[in-house]
C-alpha positions in Angstrom: -16.3 -74.6 26.5 -18.2 -76.7 24.3 -17.5 -80.1 23.0 -16.2 -79.1 19.5 -13.8 -76.7 21.4 -12.4 -79.5 23.5 -12.0 -81.8 20.8 -10.3 -79.2 18.7 -8.0 -77.8 21.4 -6.7 -81.5 22.2 -6.2 -82.3 18.6 -4.0 -79.2 18.3 -2.1 -80.1 21.2 -1.3 -83.7 19.8 -0.2 -81.8 16.6 2.2 -79.6 18.7 3.8 -82.5 20.5 3.9 -84.4 17.4 5.9 -81.7 15.8 8.1 -81.2 18.8 9.0 -84.9 18.9 9.8 -85.0 15.2 12.1 -82.1 15.2 14.2 -83.3 18.1 14.1 -86.8 16.5 15.2 -85.7 13.3 18.2 -83.7 15.0 19.2 -86.5 17.1 19.0 -89.2 14.4 22.0 -87.4 12.4 24.3 -88.4 15.3 25.8 -91.9 15.7 25.1 -94.6 18.3 22.7 -94.2 21.0 21.8 -90.8 20.0 20.7 -92.0 16.8 18.4 -94.6 18.3 17.0 -92.0 20.7 16.3 -89.9 17.8 14.6 -92.7 15.8 12.5 -93.6 18.9 11.4 -90.1 19.1 10.4 -89.9 15.6 8.3 -92.8 15.7 6.7 -91.5 18.8 6.0 -88.4 17.0 4.3 -90.2 14.3 2.2 -91.9 16.9 1.0 -88.6 18.3 0.5 -87.2 14.6 -2.1 -90.1 14.3 -3.8 -89.2 17.6 -3.9 -85.4 16.3 -5.9 -86.6 13.1 -8.2 -89.0 15.1 -9.3 -85.9 17.3 -9.5 -83.8 14.4 -11.7 -86.2 12.6 -14.0 -86.4 15.8 -14.3 -82.7 15.5 -15.5 -82.8 11.8 -18.1 -85.6 13.0 -19.5 -83.5 15.7 -22.6 -81.7 15.0 -21.9 -78.2 13.4 -22.9 -75.3 15.7 -22.3 -72.5 13.0 -23.1 -73.0 9.2 -22.0 -69.8 7.1 -23.1 -68.6 3.9 -20.1 -67.6 1.9 -21.3 -64.2 1.1 -23.2 -63.4 4.3 -21.5 -65.2 7.0 -24.8 -65.9 8.5 -25.0 -68.3 11.6 -27.2 -71.5 11.8 -27.3 -72.9 15.1 -27.8 -76.8 16.0 -27.1 -78.2 12.3 -27.3 -81.8 12.2 -24.3 -83.8 10.6 -25.1 -85.7 7.3 -22.9 -88.2 6.0 -22.7 -86.7 2.3 -18.9 -87.6 1.6 -17.8 -84.0 2.0 -14.1 -85.3 3.1 -13.7 -87.6 -0.1 -15.0 -84.7 -2.4 -12.8 -82.0 -0.9 -9.9 -82.4 1.7 -9.0 -85.9 1.3 -8.4 -85.6 -2.4 -4.6 -85.7 -3.3 -4.5 -82.7 -5.4 -1.0 -83.2 -6.8 -1.6 -86.5 -8.0 -5.2 -85.9 -9.3 -4.6 -82.6 -11.0 -0.9 -83.3 -12.5 -2.2 -84.9 -15.7 -5.2 -82.2 -15.8 -2.9 -79.1 -15.4 0.4 -80.3 -16.8 3.0 -77.6 -17.0 0.2 -75.1 -15.4 0.5 -77.3 -12.1 1.8 -75.0 -9.1 0.9 -74.5 -5.5 -1.4 -71.7 -6.3 -3.4 -73.7 -8.7 -4.0 -76.4 -6.3 -4.8 -74.0 -3.5 -7.5 -72.5 -5.8 -8.7 -75.9 -6.6 -9.3 -76.6 -3.0 -11.5 -73.8 -2.9 -13.1 -74.5 -6.2 -13.9 -78.2 -5.1 -15.5 -76.9 -1.8 -17.7 -74.6 -3.9 -18.5 -77.3 -6.5 -19.9 -79.7 -3.5 -22.0 -77.0 -2.0 -23.3 -75.9 -5.2 -24.2 -79.6 -6.2 -26.1 -80.1 -2.8 -28.1 -77.0 -3.6 -29.1 -77.6 -7.2 -29.7 -81.6 -6.8 -31.5 -81.6 -3.5 -35.3 -81.3 -3.0 -34.8 -80.2 0.6 -33.5 -76.5 0.7 -33.5 -76.7 4.6 -30.9 -79.5 4.3 -29.0 -78.0 1.8 -28.4 -75.2 4.1 -27.2 -77.5 6.6 -24.9 -79.3 4.5 -23.4 -75.9 3.2 -22.4 -75.2 6.7 -21.0 -78.5 7.1 -18.7 -78.0 4.1 -17.4 -74.9 5.2 -16.8 -76.0 8.9 -15.0 -79.2 7.7 -13.0 -77.5 5.0 -12.0 -74.8 7.4 -11.2 -76.5 10.8 -10.1 -80.0 9.4 -9.4 -79.6 5.7 -7.0 -76.9 5.9 -4.8 -79.0 8.3 -5.3 -82.1 6.3 -4.2 -80.3 2.9 -1.2 -78.8 4.4 0.2 -82.1 5.9 -0.6 -83.8 2.6 0.8 -81.4 0.2 3.4 -79.5 2.2 2.0 -75.9 1.9 -0.8 -73.8 3.3 -4.0 -72.8 1.4 -4.0 -69.6 3.2 -0.5 -68.4 3.2 -0.2 -69.5 -0.7 -3.3 -67.2 -1.6 -2.7 -64.6 1.1 -5.8 -64.5 3.0 -7.8 -66.3 5.7 -10.1 -69.0 4.6 -13.6 -67.4 5.2 -12.5 -64.1 3.1 -11.0 -66.7 0.2 -14.2 -68.4 -0.1 -16.5 -65.3 0.2 -14.3 -64.0 -2.8 -14.1 -67.0 -5.0 -17.6 -68.3 -4.3 -19.2 -65.0 -5.0 -17.5 -65.0 -8.6 -18.6 -68.5 -9.2 -22.2 -67.8 -7.8 -22.4 -64.7 -10.1 -22.3 -67.1 -13.2 -24.7 -70.0 -12.2 -28.4 -69.7 -13.1 -30.9 -69.7 -10.4 -33.1 -72.3 -12.3 -30.7 -75.0 -13.4 -33.5 -77.2 -14.8 -34.1 -74.8 -17.6 -31.0 -73.0 -18.2 -28.7 -75.8 -17.6 -25.2 -75.6 -16.0 -23.0 -72.7 -17.3 -19.8 -75.0 -17.4 -17.7 -72.9 -19.7 -18.4 -69.5 -17.7 -17.5 -71.2 -14.4 -14.3 -72.9 -15.7 -13.3 -69.4 -17.3 -13.2 -68.0 -13.8 -11.2 -70.8 -12.5 -8.8 -70.5 -15.3 -8.3 -66.9 -14.7 -7.6 -68.0 -10.8 -5.1 -70.7 -11.5 -3.4 -68.3 -14.2 -3.8 -71.0 -17.2 -4.8 -70.2 -21.0 -4.1 -73.8 -22.1 -7.1 -75.1 -24.1 -6.5 -78.6 -23.0 -6.6 -77.7 -19.4 -9.5 -76.0 -20.0 -11.3 -79.1 -21.3 -9.9 -81.3 -18.7 -11.0 -79.2 -15.9 -14.6 -78.8 -17.2 -14.8 -82.5 -17.6 -13.6 -82.9 -13.7 -16.1 -80.4 -12.8 -18.8 -82.3 -14.4 -17.7 -85.5 -12.8 -17.6 -84.1 -9.4 -21.1 -82.6 -9.8 -22.3 -86.2 -10.9 -20.9 -87.6 -7.7 -22.6 -85.0 -5.7 -25.9 -85.7 -7.5 -25.5 -89.7 -7.0 -24.8 -88.9 -3.3 -27.7 -86.7 -2.9 -30.1 -89.5 -4.3 -28.3 -92.1 -2.1 -28.8 -90.0 1.1 -32.6 -89.1 0.3 -32.0 -85.6 -0.3 -33.8 -86.0 -3.9 -37.4 -86.5 -4.1 -37.6 -86.0 -7.9 -34.5 -86.2 -10.0 -33.6 -83.2 -12.1 
């Protein structure tokens, strides 16, 4: 059993324990007297164990990745180094409900937020591909994005928003990103310096996925997409992935 597997198992054990204590605590707290006090104590203990689970899963995300998978081919990449490029803040640490409420307006839904989780992950890896002068490192970062968004991000997203990306969209994470990322990749140019970024075409696909035809939503999503790409570009420059800025 490798280190990643050990840390993952321990993190899941903490999650299970925190959930069990939380259920019993909530049940007992409905009573009065001593039982209520015991219930509150168990609930607080459950929160403590939940914190331990997040600590162990964060350790998992920081460990070197042993598999980097391209979305279309699921090819394996062994021994990828970890690069601190802010994948977490770009993807699974975003409060999607809060961030996208003023953007989606009446089109805000669990399905739309789940689609946007996959889209922000695609945007991150896309940005590190087009703004990096180091294709070898870009491939490693791609594996890092997939691994962190799957093994850590899905759980964090569900805890933060109260629903599962996979259950909402009806498929497993790897199948979802293969399907979505393929569609987005079809409309982007292979030579970004000459053709530019096809923002409208990319957002057209996203709009169909979230089920919106609102022109205001289209414009706001376009601006949000470009803002994330700009953040990726600045991070690529900051971490030395760019030798000549496009």
